[in-house]
VMD Tcl script that draws the C-alpha trace (Angstrom):
set ca {
  {-31.71 29.43 -1.97}
  {-28.92 27.29 -3.42}
  {-29.26 26.18 -7.04}
  {-28.58 22.49 -7.59}
  {-26.54 21.92 -10.78}
  {-28.54 19.63 -13.06}
  {-26.62 18.69 -16.22}
  {-28.33 17.00 -19.15}
  {-25.73 14.21 -19.13}
  {-23.74 12.63 -16.27}
  {-20.18 13.72 -15.54}
  {-18.08 10.64 -14.88}
  {-14.80 12.59 -14.51}
  {-13.21 10.40 -17.17}
  {-9.90 12.27 -16.97}
  {-9.55 10.83 -13.47}
  {-11.46 7.58 -14.05}
  {-10.79 6.41 -17.61}
  {-12.88 3.48 -18.71}
  {-10.13 0.97 -19.38}
  {-7.20 2.16 -17.26}
  {-6.42 2.49 -13.58}
  {-7.56 5.76 -12.01}
  {-5.34 8.69 -12.96}
  {-3.79 11.43 -10.88}
  {-4.84 14.75 -12.42}
  {-2.33 17.08 -10.78}
  {-3.35 20.61 -9.92}
  {0.38 21.18 -9.32}
  {2.82 18.40 -10.12}
  {4.97 17.77 -7.02}
  {8.30 19.50 -7.57}
  {10.39 16.52 -6.42}
  {8.41 13.81 -8.23}
  {11.02 11.64 -10.02}
  {11.12 11.40 -13.79}
  {11.26 7.63 -13.36}
  {10.14 5.41 -10.50}
  {10.00 1.64 -10.10}
  {9.98 -1.15 -7.50}
  {12.19 -3.94 -6.19}
  {11.04 -7.26 -4.73}
  {11.86 -8.92 -1.41}
  {9.60 -12.00 -1.25}
  {12.64 -14.29 -1.42}
  {14.11 -12.50 1.61}
  {11.54 -10.64 3.73}
  {8.69 -12.87 2.59}
  {10.57 -15.88 3.93}
  {11.59 -13.98 7.04}
  {7.92 -13.26 7.64}
  {6.90 -16.91 7.75}
  {6.85 -18.02 4.11}
  {9.59 -20.69 4.02}
  {10.36 -21.47 0.40}
  {12.04 -24.37 -1.31}
  {14.31 -23.62 -4.25}
  {11.55 -24.75 -6.60}
  {8.97 -22.48 -4.97}
  {11.42 -19.57 -4.98}
  {11.96 -19.94 -8.70}
  {8.27 -20.38 -9.45}
  {7.60 -17.10 -7.65}
  {10.52 -15.42 -9.45}
  {9.11 -16.58 -12.80}
  {5.65 -15.17 -11.94}
  {7.20 -11.85 -10.93}
  {9.02 -11.77 -14.28}
  {5.79 -12.45 -16.16}
  {4.03 -9.76 -14.14}
  {6.60 -7.06 -14.86}
  {7.37 -8.17 -18.43}
  {9.22 -5.42 -20.27}
  {7.60 -2.63 -18.25}
  {10.50 -2.09 -15.85}
  {8.02 -2.04 -12.97}
  {10.07 -4.53 -10.91}
  {13.79 -4.25 -11.62}
  {15.49 -6.29 -8.88}
  {14.75 -9.09 -6.43}
  {16.85 -9.91 -3.38}
  {17.71 -13.38 -2.11}
  {19.03 -14.84 1.11}
  {22.36 -16.66 0.75}
  {22.74 -18.53 4.03}
  {21.08 -21.88 3.22}
  {21.88 -24.22 0.32}
  {18.28 -23.99 -0.96}
  {18.51 -20.18 -1.04}
  {21.81 -20.26 -2.95}
  {20.28 -22.79 -5.35}
  {17.33 -20.44 -5.94}
  {19.69 -17.50 -6.44}
  {21.73 -19.39 -9.03}
  {18.57 -20.42 -10.86}
  {17.38 -16.81 -10.94}
  {20.80 -15.58 -12.12}
  {20.73 -18.09 -14.98}
  {17.30 -16.85 -16.00}
  {18.43 -13.22 -15.78}
  {21.49 -13.87 -17.95}
  {19.12 -15.50 -20.46}
  {16.93 -12.41 -20.65}
  {14.61 -12.45 -17.61}
  {13.73 -8.85 -16.69}
  {14.40 -8.91 -12.92}
  {18.02 -8.73 -11.69}
  {18.74 -11.00 -8.70}
  {20.66 -9.40 -5.83}
  {21.53 -10.62 -2.35}
  {20.93 -9.57 1.24}
  {23.57 -9.87 3.94}
  {24.40 -8.40 7.30}
  {26.95 -5.59 7.05}
  {29.70 -7.74 8.56}
  {33.07 -8.94 7.23}
  {32.19 -12.66 7.17}
  {28.95 -11.99 5.25}
  {30.75 -9.79 2.74}
  {33.22 -12.62 2.18}
  {30.34 -15.03 1.57}
  {29.01 -13.27 -1.54}
  {32.31 -12.70 -3.37}
  {31.88 -15.68 -5.68}
  {28.10 -15.80 -6.13}
  {28.01 -13.77 -9.34}
  {25.84 -10.87 -8.18}
  {26.52 -7.26 -9.13}
  {24.76 -5.73 -6.10}
  {24.01 -6.70 -2.53}
  {21.82 -5.34 0.20}
  {23.56 -4.89 3.55}
  {21.73 -4.61 6.85}
  {22.91 -1.45 8.62}
  {20.66 -0.90 11.63}
  {20.37 2.86 12.13}
  {18.42 3.73 15.28}
  {19.74 3.78 18.83}
  {17.21 1.04 19.55}
  {19.63 -1.13 17.58}
  {23.09 0.44 17.67}
  {23.19 0.59 21.47}
  {21.85 -2.94 21.97}
  {23.18 -5.09 19.11}
  {26.82 -4.24 19.70}
  {29.16 -4.53 22.69}
  {29.85 -2.09 24.23}
  {27.50 -0.48 21.69}
  {26.80 2.91 20.16}
  {26.60 4.69 16.84}
  {30.33 4.94 16.15}
  {30.94 1.24 16.72}
  {28.01 0.29 14.51}
  {29.11 2.61 11.71}
  {32.70 1.29 11.88}
  {31.44 -2.30 11.56}
  {29.21 -1.44 8.61}
  {31.90 0.55 6.80}
  {34.36 -2.36 7.05}
  {31.84 -4.56 5.24}
  {31.16 -1.81 2.67}
  {34.89 -1.63 1.92}
  {35.11 -5.40 1.39}
  {32.08 -5.35 -0.89}
  {33.55 -2.55 -2.98}
  {36.88 -4.36 -3.22}
  {34.98 -7.38 -4.58}
  {33.45 -5.20 -7.31}
  {29.94 -5.48 -5.87}
  {27.71 -2.46 -5.45}
  {26.57 -1.98 -1.82}
  {22.95 -1.14 -1.03}
  {22.75 -0.03 2.59}
  {19.52 -1.03 4.35}
  {19.15 1.63 7.06}
  {16.99 -0.37 9.44}
  {14.57 1.51 11.70}
  {15.20 4.87 10.01}
  {11.88 6.17 11.31}
  {13.37 6.04 14.83}
  {16.89 7.12 13.87}
  {18.74 10.40 14.39}
  {19.00 12.32 11.10}
  {22.48 13.64 11.87}
  {23.69 10.06 12.22}
  {22.02 9.04 8.97}
  {23.57 11.97 7.12}
  {27.05 11.30 8.47}
  {26.89 7.57 7.74}
  {25.54 8.01 4.22}
  {28.24 10.59 3.50}
  {30.92 8.19 4.81}
  {29.63 5.44 2.49}
  {29.72 7.79 -0.49}
  {33.26 8.84 0.32}
  {34.40 5.22 0.66}
  {32.94 4.37 -2.75}
  {34.13 7.45 -4.64}
  {37.41 5.87 -5.88}
  {35.46 2.98 -7.41}
  {33.49 5.14 -9.85}
  {29.78 5.54 -10.54}
  {29.14 1.84 -11.25}
  {29.68 1.02 -7.56}
  {28.03 4.14 -6.10}
  {26.07 2.93 -3.05}
  {22.31 2.94 -2.85}
  {20.46 3.69 0.37}
  {17.30 1.90 1.44}
  {15.37 3.83 4.07}
  {13.54 1.30 6.23}
  {10.39 2.09 8.19}
  {10.88 -1.18 10.00}
  {8.08 -0.89 12.55}
  {5.64 1.01 10.35}
  {5.99 4.17 12.46}
  {6.60 6.62 9.63}
  {3.96 9.23 8.81}
  {3.18 10.62 5.32}
  {3.01 14.23 6.50}
  {5.26 17.27 6.23}
  {4.06 18.83 9.45}
  {5.34 16.23 11.93}
  {8.85 16.14 13.32}
  {11.66 13.81 12.36}
  {12.29 10.97 12.68}
  {8.66 10.06 11.80}
  {8.02 12.31 8.80}
  {8.65 10.27 5.64}
  {8.62 13.28 3.27}
  {10.96 15.34 5.46}
  {13.33 12.37 5.75}
  {13.67 12.01 1.97}
  {13.79 15.74 1.36}
  {16.64 16.10 3.86}
  {18.68 13.28 2.33}
  {18.20 14.68 -1.17}
  {18.93 18.31 -0.43}
  {21.74 17.88 2.12}
  {23.69 15.18 0.29}
  {22.58 15.57 -3.33}
  {21.15 12.05 -3.54}
  {19.20 11.30 -6.70}
  {15.92 9.32 -6.94}
  {17.86 6.27 -8.16}
  {20.09 6.43 -5.05}
  {17.12 6.07 -2.72}
  {14.77 3.20 -1.90}
  {11.99 2.98 0.65}
  {11.20 -0.24 2.52}
  {8.22 0.23 4.86}
  {6.11 -2.18 6.90}
  {2.40 -1.95 7.60}
  {2.23 -2.18 11.40}
  {0.14 0.98 11.76}
  {-1.74 0.73 8.44}
  {0.01 3.53 6.52}
  {2.29 1.53 4.25}
  {0.80 2.62 0.90}
  {0.37 6.25 1.99}
  {3.99 6.37 3.18}
  {5.23 4.92 -0.12}
  {3.39 7.58 -2.10}
  {4.72 10.29 0.20}
  {8.26 9.00 -0.42}
  {7.78 9.04 -4.18}
  {6.41 12.59 -4.08}
  {9.56 13.68 -2.24}
  {12.01 12.26 -4.74}
  {12.47 8.60 -3.78}
  {12.74 6.64 -7.01}
  {12.33 3.08 -5.76}
  {9.84 1.27 -3.50}
  {10.89 -2.08 -2.08}
  {8.20 -4.53 -1.06}
  {6.47 -7.74 -2.08}
  {3.80 -8.65 -4.57}
  {0.64 -9.33 -2.57}
  {2.18 -7.84 0.56}
  {3.86 -10.90 2.09}
  {6.39 -10.16 4.81}
  {7.21 -9.82 8.48}
  {4.31 -9.28 10.91}
  {1.67 -7.24 9.03}
  {3.60 -7.39 5.78}
  {5.65 -5.32 3.37}
  {4.54 -2.68 0.92}
  {2.17 -4.45 -1.52}
  {3.84 -3.70 -4.84}
  {0.72 -4.27 -6.94}
  {-1.04 -1.49 -5.02}
  {1.97 0.82 -5.28}
  {2.23 0.16 -9.01}
  {-1.48 0.87 -9.52}
  {-0.81 4.34 -8.09}
  {2.44 4.81 -10.04}
  {0.57 4.03 -13.25}
  {-2.03 6.58 -12.19}
  {0.77 9.13 -11.77}
  {1.85 8.55 -15.35}
  {4.68 6.05 -14.96}
  {4.99 3.08 -17.38}
  {3.03 4.83 -20.14}
  {4.02 2.44 -22.94}
  {4.29 -1.01 -21.37}
  {2.37 -1.89 -18.23}
  {2.83 -4.82 -15.88}
  {0.30 -7.60 -16.42}
  {-1.77 -7.60 -13.25}
  {-3.71 -10.69 -14.31}
  {-0.60 -12.81 -13.63}
  {-0.95 -12.13 -9.91}
  {-4.04 -14.35 -9.82}
  {-1.65 -17.26 -10.33}
  {0.56 -16.01 -7.50}
  {-2.45 -15.80 -5.19}
  {-3.38 -19.38 -6.17}
  {0.19 -20.53 -5.49}
  {0.13 -19.02 -2.01}
  {-3.17 -20.77 -1.32}
  {-1.63 -24.08 -2.43}
  {1.24 -23.43 0.00}
  {-1.17 -22.90 2.89}
  {-0.62 -19.12 2.91}
  {-3.79 -17.78 1.24}
  {-4.49 -14.08 1.01}
  {-7.02 -12.72 3.50}
  {-10.45 -12.85 1.81}
  {-10.80 -9.06 1.84}
  {-7.21 -8.31 0.75}
  {-7.33 -5.37 -1.71}
  {-7.46 -6.17 -5.44}
  {-6.72 -9.90 -5.25}
  {-8.50 -11.22 -2.15}
  {-11.35 -13.68 -2.72}
  {-13.95 -11.11 -1.64}
  {-12.21 -7.96 -2.89}
  {-14.83 -7.45 -5.64}
  {-17.73 -9.31 -4.05}
  {-20.85 -7.63 -2.70}
  {-23.58 -9.14 -0.56}
  {-25.92 -6.16 -0.38}
  {-28.99 -6.20 -2.59}
  {-28.79 -2.45 -3.21}
  {-25.25 -2.88 -4.55}
  {-26.28 -5.82 -6.72}
  {-29.13 -3.72 -8.10}
  {-26.62 -1.01 -8.94}
  {-24.37 -3.52 -10.71}
  {-27.32 -4.67 -12.80}
  {-28.29 -1.13 -13.77}
  {-24.84 0.45 -14.35}
  {-21.97 -1.73 -13.21}
  {-19.46 1.15 -12.95}
  {-21.48 2.30 -9.95}
  {-19.80 -0.27 -7.72}
  {-16.49 -0.87 -9.51}
  {-13.38 1.27 -8.89}
  {-12.17 0.59 -12.45}
  {-12.56 -2.12 -15.09}
  {-11.67 -4.92 -12.69}
  {-12.25 -7.87 -15.09}
  {-10.14 -6.33 -17.85}
  {-7.29 -4.98 -15.71}
  {-7.07 -7.62 -12.98}
  {-8.68 -10.64 -14.64}
  {-11.13 -10.94 -11.76}
  {-14.94 -10.88 -11.79}
  {-17.32 -8.54 -10.05}
  {-19.27 -10.94 -7.87}
  {-22.33 -11.20 -5.66}
  {-22.68 -13.68 -2.81}
  {-26.29 -14.39 -2.00}
  {-27.30 -13.73 1.59}
  {-30.52 -12.70 3.29}
  {-29.70 -9.11 2.26}
  {-29.03 -9.77 -1.44}
  {-32.63 -9.49 -2.61}
  {-33.97 -10.25 -6.07}
  {-31.29 -8.03 -7.62}
  {-28.48 -10.17 -6.28}
  {-30.07 -13.30 -7.69}
  {-30.55 -11.67 -11.12}
  {-26.87 -10.64 -11.15}
  {-25.65 -14.15 -10.36}
  {-27.89 -15.78 -13.00}
  {-26.81 -13.23 -15.59}
  {-23.14 -13.69 -14.68}
  {-23.18 -17.46 -14.97}
  {-25.85 -18.14 -17.60}
  {-25.91 -14.97 -19.69}
  {-29.67 -14.68 -19.01}
  {-31.24 -11.63 -17.35}
  {-34.71 -12.57 -16.15}
  {-37.31 -9.96 -15.28}
  {-38.08 -9.52 -11.59}
  {-41.53 -11.05 -12.09}
  {-40.22 -14.10 -13.97}
  {-41.95 -17.12 -12.32}
  {-38.75 -19.16 -12.28}
  {-36.80 -16.32 -10.68}
  {-39.51 -15.86 -8.06}
  {-39.44 -19.58 -7.29}
  {-35.66 -19.62 -6.80}
  {-35.84 -16.48 -4.67}
  {-38.57 -18.04 -2.52}
  {-36.29 -21.05 -1.94}
  {-33.49 -18.71 -0.84}
  {-35.78 -16.90 1.60}
  {-36.87 -20.20 3.13}
  {-33.22 -21.13 3.63}
  {-32.40 -17.93 5.50}
  {-35.69 -17.83 7.43}
  {-34.83 -21.33 8.58}
  {-31.69 -20.04 10.27}
  {-29.05 -20.38 7.56}
  {-26.02 -18.13 8.25}
  {-23.76 -18.94 5.28}
  {-23.95 -17.38 1.83}
  {-25.38 -19.34 -1.09}
  {-22.78 -19.82 -3.81}
  {-23.34 -20.72 -7.45}
  {-22.26 -24.34 -7.06}
  {-25.23 -24.94 -4.75}
  {-27.60 -22.67 -6.64}
  {-26.99 -23.90 -10.19}
  {-29.07 -27.11 -10.13}
  {-32.00 -25.24 -8.61}
  {-31.78 -22.44 -11.18}
  {-31.59 -24.92 -14.05}
  {-34.93 -26.41 -13.10}
  {-36.48 -23.13 -14.26}
  {-33.94 -22.00 -16.89}
  {-33.26 -25.33 -18.57}
  {-32.48 -23.80 -21.94}
  {-29.66 -21.57 -20.68}
  {-26.13 -22.25 -21.99}
  {-24.14 -24.81 -20.03}
  {-20.99 -22.66 -19.89}
  {-22.61 -19.53 -18.61}
  {-20.08 -16.97 -19.82}
  {-21.82 -13.75 -20.81}
  {-20.96 -11.83 -23.94}
  {-17.57 -10.08 -24.10}
  {-19.11 -6.70 -23.51}
  {-20.37 -7.74 -20.09}
  {-18.38 -6.39 -17.13}
  {-18.39 -9.46 -14.90}
  {-17.01 -12.59 -16.59}
  {-16.63 -15.70 -14.48}
  {-13.00 -16.18 -13.41}
  {-11.96 -19.78 -13.95}
}
mol new
graphics top color blue
foreach p $ca { graphics top sphere $p radius 0.5 }
foreach p [lrange $ca 0 end-1] q [lrange $ca 1 end] { graphics top cylinder $p $q radius 0.2 }
display resetview
């Protein structure tokens, strides 16, 4: 008969789940290609707009300022790319460049099509680096060009690369639809770009952004190219000697694997993930940088200075003001991301709040652990809400608590379908807990402060 281990004290695996940090990766074998340094770049001003978030110059700069506050001196976000085609976009770019020259931590770059007229457009804008769209798969090269094909596409892109280099601007090639592209073509084109840039020295060495444009990449070694994200990065590194800083990954979330694919890319030597804070972007969105950075921190990156995740609450509020709120259940920062409605979960939060928290959410994200009261919340859910807002923890047989709970039951037995929130509940609770503090913030040691 099996013997059940029965320790005298609980094992919380604190090496993996430290009390006041994001969960850690405790490697059994550190991945051989894991970069010494990894970071992110931001594309809200480009792909966020492209995905249906039209921004004025003022909004662009407000978002840029929030990104700068979020990253601080951590180096977590190093660059942000801007459109240049409309006056409002150029105005936003110039405002961001002025901030950067005055010490802001995120370098503004641009995004253009890899075409001669676009390369001419950015000569005088004052940027040191530009992204250049270079569609890579036959889905594009045979249908965007006339008569079409890989050679014609590559020739067009390389002309624009040459003009950019002549202007003293570093090219960053965005290899669109790489997860449906032929690897031999990618290798030949990347090598041609490197050869074109060699006379200009290391300062203008091109970067290469691998784009999983339709979210078709897979985070596995044991599937064939072009879909295997790790094999793609391993091939580019080993065949061409590309370094982590040469490589970026820009995936989309069409098939739900965006975070997994980013982590697979990092493990195979990609140094940079491109995406957006809070996942804004085309169709189902870009890589959510806050989620990627949570994992990078867990891997040991940014050990001295961390990004300030609490700032992203302001970004979420800004998007709501703009009519683009986050989905309620969006990870980390959605309205309901840390909200339970089940009585058994509320009871667990009352007894030992770590039971239903992935980490110290209030301290690290500036968000509360919450309970919405429904027909399934039970007495435990009501106790949690009263404790959270009033700092009072009544016993389950407290007459006032019983009275409030009876009122709730009558509401739901009468056919109510919506949750009961504190704003509605407070005057009823105060009939029975009149002496409770008016600003119901619990003591600092409590795990679920009210987020104002």
